[in-house]
C-alpha positions as CSV (number, residue, x, y, z in Angstrom):
1,M,15.0,22.4,-10.5
2,K,14.3,22.0,-6.9
3,L,14.6,18.7,-5.2
4,H,11.0,18.4,-4.2
5,T,9.9,19.1,-7.8
6,K,12.1,16.2,-9.0
7,I,10.6,14.0,-6.3
8,V,7.1,14.8,-7.5
9,I,8.2,14.0,-11.1
10,G,9.5,10.7,-10.0
11,L,6.4,9.9,-8.0
12,V,4.0,10.7,-11.0
13,A,6.2,9.0,-13.5
14,G,6.4,5.8,-11.3
15,A,2.6,5.9,-10.9
16,V,1.9,6.4,-14.6
17,A,4.5,3.7,-15.7
18,G,3.2,1.2,-13.0
19,G,-0.4,1.9,-13.7
20,A,0.2,1.5,-17.5
21,A,2.0,-1.8,-16.9
22,N,-0.9,-3.1,-14.6
23,A,-3.5,-2.0,-17.2
24,F,-2.0,-3.3,-20.4
25,A,0.1,-6.3,-19.1
26,P,-1.4,-7.5,-15.8
27,G,0.6,-10.2,-14.3
28,A,3.1,-10.3,-17.2
29,E,6.5,-11.9,-16.4
30,W,8.5,-9.0,-17.8
31,V,6.7,-6.5,-15.6
32,R,7.3,-8.6,-12.6
33,W,11.0,-8.9,-13.6
34,I,11.4,-5.1,-13.9
35,A,9.6,-4.6,-10.6
36,D,11.8,-7.2,-8.8
37,N,15.1,-6.6,-10.3
38,V,15.1,-3.0,-11.3
39,A,12.5,-0.8,-9.6
40,N,12.4,-2.5,-6.1
41,P,16.2,-2.6,-5.6
42,V,16.5,1.1,-6.5
43,G,13.7,2.0,-4.2
44,Q,15.1,-0.2,-1.4
45,V,18.5,1.3,-1.6
46,F,17.1,4.8,-1.2
47,L,14.8,3.5,1.6
48,R,17.7,1.8,3.5
49,M,20.0,4.9,3.1
50,L,17.4,6.9,5.0
51,L,16.7,4.3,7.6
52,M,20.4,3.7,8.3
53,T,20.6,7.3,9.5
54,V,17.5,7.1,11.9
55,I,19.3,5.7,15.0
56,P,22.3,8.1,15.1
57,L,19.9,11.0,14.1
58,V,17.4,10.2,16.9
59,F,20.2,9.8,19.4
60,A,22.0,13.0,18.5
61,S,18.7,15.0,18.1
62,I,17.2,13.9,21.5
63,A,20.4,14.0,23.5
64,L,21.4,17.4,22.1
65,G,17.9,18.7,22.4
66,V,17.5,17.7,26.0
67,A,21.0,18.9,26.9
68,G,20.3,22.2,25.3
69,I,17.2,22.7,27.3
70,G,19.4,22.9,30.4
71,D,16.7,22.2,33.0
72,V,15.3,19.0,34.0
73,G,12.0,20.6,35.0
74,K,11.7,22.2,31.6
75,V,12.2,18.8,30.0
76,G,9.4,17.4,31.9
77,R,7.2,20.4,30.9
78,L,8.2,20.0,27.2
79,G,7.5,16.2,27.4
80,G,4.0,16.8,29.0
81,K,3.0,19.3,26.3
82,T,4.2,16.9,23.6
83,L,2.4,13.9,25.0
84,L,-0.8,15.7,25.6
85,Y,-0.8,17.1,22.1
86,F,-0.1,13.6,20.7
87,L,-3.0,12.0,22.6
88,T,-5.5,14.7,21.8
89,S,-4.8,14.8,18.0
90,T,-4.7,11.0,17.8
91,A,-8.0,10.7,19.6
92,I,-9.6,13.2,17.3
93,A,-8.4,11.2,14.3
94,V,-9.9,8.0,15.7
95,V,-13.3,9.6,16.4
96,I,-13.4,11.0,12.8
97,G,-12.7,7.6,11.4
98,L,-15.3,5.8,13.5
99,T,-17.9,8.5,12.8
100,L,-17.5,7.9,9.0
101,V,-17.5,4.1,9.3
102,N,-20.7,4.2,11.3
103,V,-22.5,6.6,9.0
104,L,-21.3,5.0,5.6
105,Q,-21.3,1.3,6.7
106,P,-18.6,0.2,4.1
107,G,-18.6,-3.3,5.4
108,G,-22.3,-3.7,4.5
109,G,-21.5,-3.8,0.8
110,I,-19.1,-6.7,0.8
111,D,-21.1,-9.8,-0.1
112,E,-20.1,-13.3,1.3
113,A,-18.6,-14.6,-1.9
114,T,-16.2,-11.6,-2.2
115,R,-15.3,-11.8,1.5
116,D,-14.4,-15.5,1.1
117,Q,-12.4,-14.8,-2.0
118,L,-10.4,-12.1,-0.5
119,F,-9.9,-14.1,2.7
120,A,-8.6,-17.1,0.8
121,S,-6.2,-14.9,-1.3
122,Y,-4.3,-13.4,1.7
123,R,-5.1,-15.9,4.6
124,S,-1.5,-17.3,4.8
125,Q,0.0,-13.7,4.9
126,A,-2.3,-12.8,7.7
127,E,-1.5,-15.9,9.7
128,G,2.2,-15.1,9.4
129,M,1.5,-11.6,10.7
130,Q,-0.5,-13.0,13.6
131,A,2.2,-15.3,14.5
132,G,4.9,-12.6,14.6
133,G,2.7,-9.9,16.2
134,P,2.4,-8.6,19.8
135,T,0.8,-10.9,22.3
136,G,-0.8,-8.1,24.2
137,F,-0.5,-4.5,25.5
138,G,-0.1,-3.9,29.2
139,I,2.4,-2.8,31.8
140,Q,5.1,-5.0,30.3
141,T,5.0,-2.8,27.2
142,F,6.1,0.2,29.4
143,V,8.8,-1.8,31.1
144,N,10.1,-2.8,27.7
145,M,10.6,0.8,26.9
146,V,13.7,0.7,29.2
147,P,16.3,-1.3,27.2
148,R,18.6,-3.8,28.8
149,N,21.1,-3.1,26.1
150,P,20.8,0.2,24.1
151,I,23.1,-1.2,21.4
152,Q,20.8,-4.2,21.0
153,A,17.8,-1.9,20.9
154,A,19.4,0.1,18.2
155,A,20.3,-3.0,16.2
156,N,16.6,-4.2,16.4
157,M,15.2,-0.7,15.7
158,E,13.4,-0.7,19.0
159,M,12.6,3.0,18.8
160,L,11.1,3.4,22.2
161,G,14.1,1.9,23.8
162,V,16.4,4.1,21.8
163,I,14.4,7.2,22.6
164,F,14.4,6.4,26.4
165,F,18.2,5.9,26.4
166,S,18.7,9.1,24.4
167,L,16.5,11.1,26.9
168,M,18.5,9.7,29.9
169,F,21.8,10.5,28.1
170,G,20.7,14.1,27.5
171,I,19.4,14.5,31.1
172,A,22.8,13.1,32.4
173,L,24.6,15.6,30.3
174,M,22.6,18.3,32.0
175,L,23.5,17.1,35.4
176,I,27.2,16.7,35.2
177,P,29.6,19.8,35.4
178,K,29.5,21.9,32.2
179,E,33.3,21.5,31.5
180,K,32.9,17.7,31.5
181,A,29.7,17.7,29.4
182,E,31.0,20.1,26.7
183,P,33.5,17.7,25.0
184,M,30.7,15.0,24.6
185,I,28.2,17.5,23.5
186,K,30.7,18.5,20.7
187,V,31.1,14.9,19.7
188,I,27.4,14.4,19.6
189,D,27.0,17.6,17.6
190,A,29.5,16.5,15.1
191,L,27.7,13.1,14.8
192,G,24.5,14.9,14.0
193,E,26.3,17.0,11.3
194,V,27.7,13.9,9.7
195,V,24.3,12.3,9.7
196,I,22.8,15.3,8.0
197,R,25.4,15.1,5.3
198,I,24.6,11.5,4.7
199,I,20.9,12.4,4.4
200,D,21.8,15.1,1.8
201,I,23.6,12.4,-0.2
202,A,20.6,10.0,0.1
203,M,18.0,12.6,-0.9
204,K,19.9,13.0,-4.3
205,L,18.7,9.5,-5.0
206,A,15.1,10.4,-3.9
207,P,13.6,11.0,-7.4
208,Y,14.8,7.5,-8.6
209,G,14.0,5.8,-5.4
210,V,10.5,7.3,-5.3
211,F,10.0,6.2,-8.9
212,G,11.0,2.6,-8.1
213,L,8.9,2.4,-5.0
214,I,5.8,3.7,-6.7
215,F,6.2,1.6,-9.7
216,V,6.4,-1.6,-7.6
217,V,3.1,-0.7,-5.9
218,T,1.1,0.4,-8.9
219,S,2.3,-2.3,-11.3
220,R,1.1,-5.0,-8.8
221,F,-2.0,-3.2,-7.6
222,G,-5.2,-4.9,-8.7
223,W,-7.8,-2.4,-9.8
224,Q,-10.5,-5.0,-9.5
225,L,-9.6,-5.4,-5.8
226,L,-9.9,-1.7,-5.3
227,Q,-13.3,-1.8,-6.8
228,Q,-14.4,-4.7,-4.4
229,L,-13.1,-2.6,-1.4
230,S,-14.0,0.8,-2.8
231,M,-16.1,1.9,0.1
232,Y,-13.5,0.8,2.6
233,V,-10.9,2.8,0.7
234,V,-13.1,5.9,0.4
235,V,-13.7,5.8,4.2
236,V,-10.1,5.5,5.2
237,V,-8.7,8.1,2.6
238,G,-11.8,10.5,3.3
239,G,-11.1,10.3,7.1
240,L,-7.4,10.9,6.6
241,F,-8.2,13.8,4.3
242,L,-10.6,15.3,6.8
243,H,-8.2,15.0,9.7
244,A,-5.3,16.6,7.8
245,A,-7.4,19.3,6.1
246,V,-9.5,20.2,9.0
247,S,-8.2,18.9,12.4
248,I,-4.5,19.4,11.8
249,S,-5.1,22.7,10.0
250,L,-7.2,24.1,12.9
251,L,-4.6,22.8,15.4
252,V,-1.8,24.5,13.5
253,R,-3.8,27.8,13.2
254,F,-5.1,28.1,16.7
255,L,-2.5,26.2,18.8
256,G,0.6,26.8,16.5
257,G,-0.2,30.3,15.4
258,M,0.7,29.5,11.8
259,S,-1.5,29.8,8.7
260,P,-2.5,26.3,7.5
261,L,-1.7,27.2,3.9
262,V,1.8,28.2,4.9
263,F,2.2,25.1,7.0
264,W,1.1,22.7,4.2
265,K,3.3,24.6,1.6
266,K,6.4,24.3,3.8
267,A,5.5,20.6,4.7
268,R,5.5,19.4,1.1
269,A,9.0,17.8,1.1
270,S,8.1,15.8,4.2
271,V,4.7,14.9,2.9
272,I,6.1,13.6,-0.4
273,T,8.8,11.6,1.3
274,A,6.3,10.0,3.7
275,F,3.9,9.1,0.9
276,S,6.6,7.5,-1.2
277,T,8.4,5.6,1.6
278,S,5.4,4.7,3.8
279,S,7.7,5.0,6.8
280,S,7.7,7.6,9.5
281,N,11.2,6.6,10.5
282,A,12.6,7.0,7.0
283,T,11.0,10.5,6.8
284,L,12.3,11.6,10.1
285,P,15.4,13.2,8.7
286,T,13.4,15.1,6.2
287,N,10.9,16.1,8.9
288,I,13.5,17.6,11.2
289,A,15.1,19.6,8.3
290,T,11.5,20.9,7.3
291,A,10.7,21.9,10.9
292,E,14.0,23.7,11.5
293,Q,14.7,25.2,8.0
294,E,11.3,25.8,6.7
295,M,9.0,26.5,9.7
296,G,11.6,28.0,12.0
297,V,11.1,25.5,14.9
298,P,14.1,25.8,17.3
299,P,16.5,22.7,17.0
300,T,16.0,21.8,20.7
301,V,12.2,21.5,20.1
302,A,12.5,19.8,16.7
303,G,15.1,17.4,18.1
304,F,12.9,16.5,21.0
305,V,9.3,16.4,19.5
306,L,9.9,14.8,16.1
307,P,11.8,11.7,17.1
308,L,9.1,11.1,19.7
309,G,6.4,11.7,17.2
310,A,7.9,9.3,14.6
311,T,7.2,6.5,17.2
312,M,4.3,7.8,19.4
313,N,2.3,10.2,17.4
314,M,0.3,8.0,14.8
315,N,-2.8,10.1,13.9
316,G,-3.2,8.4,10.5
317,T,-2.4,4.8,11.9
318,S,-4.9,5.2,14.8
319,L,-7.7,6.4,12.4
320,Y,-6.9,3.5,10.0
321,E,-7.0,1.0,13.0
322,G,-10.4,2.2,14.1
323,V,-11.9,2.1,10.6
324,T,-10.5,-1.3,9.8
325,V,-11.7,-2.9,13.0
326,L,-15.3,-1.5,12.5
327,F,-15.3,-2.3,8.8
328,L,-14.3,-6.0,9.5
329,A,-16.9,-6.2,12.2
330,Q,-19.5,-5.1,9.7
331,V,-18.2,-7.7,7.2
332,F,-18.5,-10.5,9.7
333,G,-21.8,-9.3,11.1
334,V,-20.4,-8.5,14.6
335,D,-22.5,-5.6,16.0
336,L,-20.2,-3.6,18.2
337,T,-21.8,-1.6,21.1
338,L,-21.1,1.9,21.9
339,G,-19.0,0.6,24.8
340,Q,-17.0,-1.7,22.5
341,Q,-16.4,1.1,20.1
342,I,-15.1,3.3,23.0
343,V,-12.7,0.4,23.7
344,V,-11.7,0.4,20.0
345,V,-10.9,4.2,20.3
346,L,-8.8,3.7,23.4
347,L,-6.9,0.7,22.0
348,S,-6.3,2.4,18.6
349,V,-4.8,5.4,20.4
350,I,-2.7,3.3,22.9
351,T,-1.5,0.6,20.4
352,A,-0.5,3.2,17.8
353,V,2.4,4.1,20.2
354,G,3.8,0.6,19.7
355,A,3.3,0.6,15.8
356,A,6.6,0.2,14.0
357,G,7.4,3.3,11.9
358,V,7.9,1.1,8.8
359,P,5.6,-0.1,6.0
360,G,2.8,-2.3,7.3
361,G,4.0,-1.8,10.9
362,S,0.4,-1.4,12.3
363,L,-1.2,-4.6,10.9
364,P,-0.2,-7.0,13.8
365,L,-1.6,-4.5,16.3
366,I,-4.9,-4.2,14.3
367,M,-5.2,-8.0,14.6
368,M,-4.8,-7.7,18.4
369,V,-7.6,-5.1,18.5
370,L,-9.8,-7.3,16.5
371,A,-9.4,-10.2,18.8
372,T,-10.1,-7.9,21.8
373,V,-13.6,-6.9,20.5
374,G,-14.5,-10.4,19.3
375,V,-13.9,-10.0,15.5
376,P,-11.9,-12.8,13.8
377,A,-8.3,-11.6,13.7
378,E,-7.6,-13.5,10.5
379,G,-10.1,-11.1,8.9
380,I,-7.2,-8.7,8.3
381,A,-6.5,-10.8,5.2
382,I,-9.5,-9.2,3.5
383,I,-7.8,-5.7,3.3
384,L,-4.2,-6.7,2.8
385,G,-4.5,-6.2,-0.9
386,V,-5.1,-2.5,-0.6
387,D,-3.1,-2.0,2.6
388,R,0.1,-0.7,0.8
389,I,-1.8,2.2,-0.9
390,L,-3.4,3.1,2.4
391,D,-0.2,2.8,4.2
392,M,1.3,5.5,2.1
393,C,-1.8,7.8,2.9
394,R,-1.8,7.2,6.6
395,T,2.0,7.7,6.9
396,T,1.6,11.0,5.3
397,V,-1.0,12.1,7.9
398,N,1.3,10.7,10.7
399,V,4.2,12.9,9.5
400,A,2.1,15.9,9.1
401,G,0.8,15.5,12.7
402,D,4.4,15.3,14.0
403,L,5.2,18.6,12.3
404,S,2.0,20.3,13.7
405,A,3.1,19.1,17.2
406,A,6.5,20.6,16.7
407,V,5.0,23.9,15.7
408,F,2.6,23.9,18.6
409,V,5.3,23.1,21.2
410,A,7.7,25.7,19.7
411,R,5.0,28.4,20.0
412,S,4.1,27.4,23.4
413,E,7.8,27.6,24.5
414,A,8.1,31.0,22.7
415,K,5.3,32.3,24.8
416,G,7.0,31.1,28.0
417,A,10.3,32.6,26.9
418,A,8.9,35.9,26.0
419,R,9.3,37.2,29.5
420,L,13.1,36.6,29.1
421,E,13.1,38.3,25.6
422,T,14.4,35.0,24.0
423,V,11.5,34.2,21.9
424,P,12.2,31.6,19.1
425,K,10.7,32.8,15.8
426,I,8.1,30.7,14.3
427,A,7.4,31.3,10.4
428,A,4.0,32.8,9.9
């Protein structure tokens, strides 16, 4: 039986077991004990094994990818294409979300009593997020991308700093004499191979880890809460589905030159991992393997685009931010003008770059956007009860967006290389 089939079985079994526990023994002590002492530890071990490979994998992938390009000008061109695609696809996602929330008005169906009940239930958690969240987004954010200490940046999972250092390291390898660069390139290549082997070991735990992670979520998830926030959930999930099924599929078809059906079939391992872990970073190893082995993306492109995408290309997160801000504005009776909604679009696109690629990483940033447009930031408490489920959905779209970017950049580079008869082959 193939691994992705085992993972799907683990996911479905975890959802069924957790849903049954929630339906027939809601709040039972024994269910909580199983979730806390069996399911969650198994899931966390799997998640941590993936996360521990992220830093060395990002460093090896980007440094080797840049060094393999062999031309600083080409690195700049590759980076420009990648960032332009990221910004375009993310902006499309936000516009889809805002259109749906304006048409369907999900916040209009939340009465004052329900709002107060939800707010009271999650207020302390929201205040904790606000205290630990970002204080603003400005020029200092870009300054902070350059780490004072790359080791400290790696220890703190500051991915933008790690990416910047890896880019500089790869560029420096290009600029020094080849005979001096070659030994270091071999060491980094060996590091990448070792990390891939660790990932292979970790993925053997995937069916059990996925079962544990999904069981914890579904056994604690309140279906009554889902009913209270049903229109909000419908808008978010509907927007994510539209962006994936329509926007990403069209971008893959016309910019990437690949059949959307083939793309989604080959992306299934990445999609399943993203959904179960709710982490773009944890899915990065699987995503790189999918791009290279299933979609035929050259390693230099996959190693450059996908680590950047795991930190900077947050299609699903941006859509979620925009929908949540407008939803809470409707709940609190704050009428946002067209100009303010444009500000929401811009902030959702920009702040998504700073969203941590871990479960719940976007929530503090949403609070910042709320405060910017005059909506009570503490209102985030209203949606915290359903955030974990929605986090799984938006991470899936984030990861699919990264893969579509890799396919686009690979095809674009292949066209440029055609004159030299060195065309990388993209699976059709």
